[in-house]
NULO-886745 format. One record per residue: residue number from 1; residue in one letter; z, y, x of N, C-alpha, C in turn. Coordinates in steps of 0.2 Angstrom, whole numbers, plus 5000, padded with zeros to 4 digits. Atoms other than C-alpha are relative to their C-alpha. Example, Ala and Ser with C-alpha at 12.3 -4.5 7.8 and 13.67 -1.06 7.14 Angstrom:
<atoms>
num;residu;npz;npy;npx;capz;capy;capx;cpz;cpy;cpx
1;a;5000;4994;5004;5039;4978;5062;5000;5006;5004;
2;s;4999;4994;4996;5036;4995;5068;5003;5005;4996;
</atoms>
This chain:
<atoms>
num;residu;npz;npy;npx;capz;capy;capx;cpz;cpy;cpx
1;m;5000;4994;5004;5000;5000;5000;5000;5006;5004;
2;s;5000;4994;4996;4995;5017;5007;5006;5004;4997;
3;l;4995;4995;5002;5008;5031;5006;4999;5003;4994;
4;l;5002;4996;5006;4999;5041;4993;5000;4995;4994;
5;e;5000;5005;5006;4998;5025;4982;5007;4999;4997;
6;r;4993;5001;5003;5017;5026;4980;5001;5006;4995;
7;i;4999;4994;5005;5015;5043;4970;4996;4998;4994;
8;t;5003;5001;5006;5012;5040;4952;5000;5005;4995;
9;f;5001;4995;5005;5007;5050;4937;5000;4997;4993;
10;n;5000;5003;5007;5012;5045;4919;5002;5005;4996;
11;p;4997;4995;5005;5013;5057;4905;5006;4999;4996;
12;k;4994;5002;5003;5027;5047;4898;5006;5000;5004;
13;v;4995;5000;4995;5037;5048;4914;5001;5007;5003;
14;m;4999;4994;4997;5044;5065;4919;4995;5005;4998;
15;g;5005;4995;5002;5031;5075;4909;4993;4999;5004;
16;g;5006;5001;4996;5017;5068;4920;5000;5003;5007;
17;r;4999;4997;4993;5024;5076;4936;4999;4994;5005;
18;p;5000;5006;4995;5021;5066;4952;5007;4997;5002;
19;c;4994;5003;4999;5034;5053;4954;4999;4994;5005;
20;i;5000;5005;4995;5039;5039;4966;5000;4993;4996;
21;r;5001;5007;5002;5032;5022;4961;5002;4999;4992;
22;g;4998;5001;5007;5034;5025;4942;5007;5001;4998;
23;m;4993;4999;5002;5052;5029;4943;5001;5007;4998;
24;r;4998;4993;5003;5061;5044;4936;5003;5004;5006;
25;i;4999;4995;4995;5062;5053;4953;4994;5003;5002;
26;r;5006;4997;4999;5050;5066;4956;4999;5002;5008;
27;v;5002;4998;4994;5041;5070;4972;5004;5007;5002;
28;s;4997;4994;4999;5048;5088;4970;5008;4999;5001;
29;d;4993;5001;4999;5066;5081;4969;5001;4998;5008;
30;i;4999;5002;4993;5064;5073;4987;4999;5006;5004;
31;l;5002;4994;4996;5056;5088;4994;5006;5005;5000;
32;d;4995;4995;5001;5070;5099;4987;5006;4998;5004;
33;m;4995;5002;4996;5083;5088;4995;4999;5001;5007;
34;l;5002;4999;4993;5074;5088;5012;5001;5008;5001;
35;a;4999;4993;4999;5073;5107;5010;5007;5003;5000;
36;g;4993;4998;5001;5091;5108;5006;5004;4998;5006;
37;g;4997;5002;4994;5095;5100;5023;5002;4992;5000;
38;a;4998;5007;5000;5098;5082;5017;4995;4996;5005;
39;t;5004;5004;4995;5092;5069;5030;4997;4994;4996;
40;q;5003;5006;5003;5082;5054;5026;5005;4994;4998;
41;e;4995;5005;5001;5097;5043;5028;5005;5002;4994;
42;q;4996;4998;5006;5107;5053;5016;4997;4999;4993;
43;i;5003;5001;5006;5094;5052;5003;5000;4993;4998;
44;l;5000;5008;5001;5092;5033;5005;5007;4998;4998;
45;a;4993;5002;5001;5111;5031;5004;5001;5002;4992;
46;d;4998;4997;5006;5112;5042;4988;4995;4996;4994;
47;y;5005;5003;5004;5096;5033;4980;4998;4994;5003;
48;p;5001;5006;4996;5097;5015;4986;4993;4997;4997;
49;y;5007;5003;5003;5081;5011;4975;4994;5003;5004;
50;l;5005;4997;4996;5071;5022;4987;4999;4997;5006;
51;e;5001;5002;4993;5063;5017;5003;4997;5005;5004;
52;a;5002;4995;4996;5059;5026;5018;4993;5003;4999;
53;d;5007;4998;5002;5040;5026;5014;5000;5004;4994;
54;d;5000;4995;5006;5044;5035;4998;5001;5007;5002;
55;i;4998;4993;4998;5051;5050;5007;4993;5002;5004;
56;r;5006;4998;4996;5036;5049;5019;4994;5002;4995;
57;a;5005;4999;5005;5024;5048;5004;5001;5007;4997;
58;s;4999;4994;5003;5032;5063;4996;4998;5006;5005;
59;l;5002;4995;4995;5029;5073;5012;4992;5000;5001;
60;a;5007;5001;5000;5011;5066;5013;4997;5003;4994;
61;y;5003;4997;5006;5008;5071;4995;5000;5008;5001;
62;a;5000;4993;5000;5014;5089;4998;4995;5003;5005;
63;a;5005;4997;4995;5004;5091;5014;4993;5000;4997;
64;a;5007;5000;5003;4988;5085;5005;4999;5006;4995;
65;q;5000;4994;5005;4992;5098;4991;4999;5006;5003;
66;l;5001;4993;4996;4993;5112;5004;4994;5000;5003;
67;g;5006;5000;4996;4977;5107;5012;4994;5002;4995;
68;h;5005;4998;5005;4967;5112;4996;4998;5007;5002;
69;t;5002;4993;4999;4957;5128;4999;5001;5004;4994;
70;v;4999;4996;5006;4961;5142;4988;4996;5006;5001;
71;v;5004;4994;4999;4949;5156;4985;5003;5005;4996;
72;v;4998;4994;5003;4955;5173;4981;4995;5005;5000;
73;a;5005;4995;5001;4944;5186;4974;5002;5006;5003;
74;a;4999;4993;4996;4942;5202;4984;5000;5005;4994;
75;e;5000;4995;5005;4946;5217;4974;4996;5006;5002;
</atoms>
């Protein structure tokens, strides 16, 4: 399974927001924890159903989203 295959979208789960392997934990939840200073080890201890690859998948998904070109109209 590639990292990005761990990210799922289901309109019936968390309003269709990107989640980890169909569970009720959003990619943004993991990113918020990392941004708040949590370590991978702390996240995995608090959420034992997560795997290290889930955290890496969240980061890979965020990086892919930031890689999209945005066109801004000149005024």
